[in-house]
C-alpha positions in Angstrom: 0.0 0.0 0.0 1.3 3.4 -1.0 -0.1 6.6 0.5 0.3 9.9 -1.5 0.2 13.3 0.0 -0.1 16.3 -2.3 1.0 19.8 -1.4 1.7 23.2 -3.0 -1.7 24.2 -4.1 -3.2 27.6 -3.4 -4.5 30.8 -4.8 -2.5 32.6 -7.4 -3.1 35.3 -10.0 -3.2 34.6 -13.7 0.3 34.5 -15.1 1.7 33.2 -11.8 3.4 29.9 -10.9 2.9 27.1 -8.5 4.8 23.9 -7.8 2.9 20.9 -6.7 4.6 18.0 -4.8 3.3 14.5 -4.3 5.1 12.6 -1.5 4.8 8.9 -1.4 5.0 6.8 1.8 7.1 4.2 0.1 9.2 3.6 -3.0 7.7 4.6 -6.3 10.7 3.7 -8.4 8.8 0.6 -9.9 5.7 2.6 -10.6 5.0 3.6 -14.2 3.3 5.7 -15.1 3.2 8.4 -12.5 1.1 11.5 -13.2 -1.1 14.4 -12.3 -4.8 14.7 -13.0 -7.2 17.5 -12.3 -10.9 17.9 -11.8 -12.8 21.2 -12.1 -16.3 21.7 -10.7 -18.9 20.0 -12.9 -16.2 18.3 -15.1 -14.7 14.9 -15.3 -11.2 14.2 -14.0 -8.6 14.6 -16.8 -5.0 13.8 -17.3 -2.7 16.8 -17.0 0.7 15.2 -17.3 2.4 11.8 -16.8 5.8 10.2 -16.9 5.7 6.8 -18.6 8.1 3.9 -18.8 11.5 5.1 -20.1 11.0 8.6 -18.8 8.9 10.0 -21.6 6.3 12.5 -20.8 2.8 13.2 -22.0 0.9 16.4 -21.4 -2.6 17.6 -22.0 -2.7 20.0 -25.0 -4.0 22.7 -22.7 -0.9 22.7 -20.6 1.9 22.0 -23.0 4.7 24.5 -22.8 3.5 25.8 -19.4 3.6 22.7 -17.1 6.5 20.4 -16.4 6.3 17.0 -14.6 9.2 15.4 -12.9 10.0 12.7 -10.4 12.7 12.1 -7.8 12.7 8.4 -7.0 15.3 9.0 -4.2 12.8 11.2 -2.5 9.7 9.2 -3.5 8.2 12.4 -4.9 6.5 13.6 -8.0 6.4 17.2 -9.0 4.3 19.4 -11.2 5.8 22.8 -12.0 3.0 25.1 -13.3 3.8 28.4 -15.0 1.8 31.0 -16.8 -1.3 29.9 -15.0 -4.7 30.7 -16.4 -8.1 30.8 -14.7 -9.1 27.7 -16.6 -6.4 25.8 -14.7 -8.5 26.1 -11.5 -9.2 22.6 -10.3 -8.4 20.1 -7.6 -5.1 18.4 -8.7 -4.6 14.7 -7.9 -1.4 12.7 -8.0 -1.5 9.1 -9.3 1.0 6.3 -9.4 0.3 2.9 -10.9 1.8 -0.1 -12.5 0.4 -0.2 -15.9 -3.3 -1.1 -15.7 -3.0 -3.5 -12.7 -5.8 -2.4 -10.4 -3.9 -3.7 -7.4 -1.3 -1.1 -7.9 -3.2 2.1 -8.6 -2.9 4.8 -5.9 -4.4 8.3 -5.6 -3.7 11.3 -3.4 -6.4 13.2 -1.6 -6.0 16.2 -4.0 -4.8 19.8 -3.6 -6.8 22.9 -4.7 -5.4 25.2 -7.2 -7.3 28.5 -7.8 -6.2 31.0 -10.4 -7.8 34.4 -10.3 -8.2 36.6 -13.3 
């Protein structure tokens, strides 16, 4: 069992930056992919960014060029650097780590609120 704790969310003005962190209670080095999702009010949860096997990254089109995902296996932590934030980035952001599509190894954090004011 892996527990994930997100931090770094908050209120920021449009154009600002935030860095989200996701600290795991155990090793995540064998987990692929690791990623960040978000859910805005009245909308479905969507993938924001992920790191897949081999270290490649995938980003939602809406955040490409503005967000950067990274992982530090030594610290059991996943990060999401968010720059040039827009009001439409407002959502609860969730960290996810899993081993492929194996449901026994699919863990979520509790979420952290990001609010971008115009």
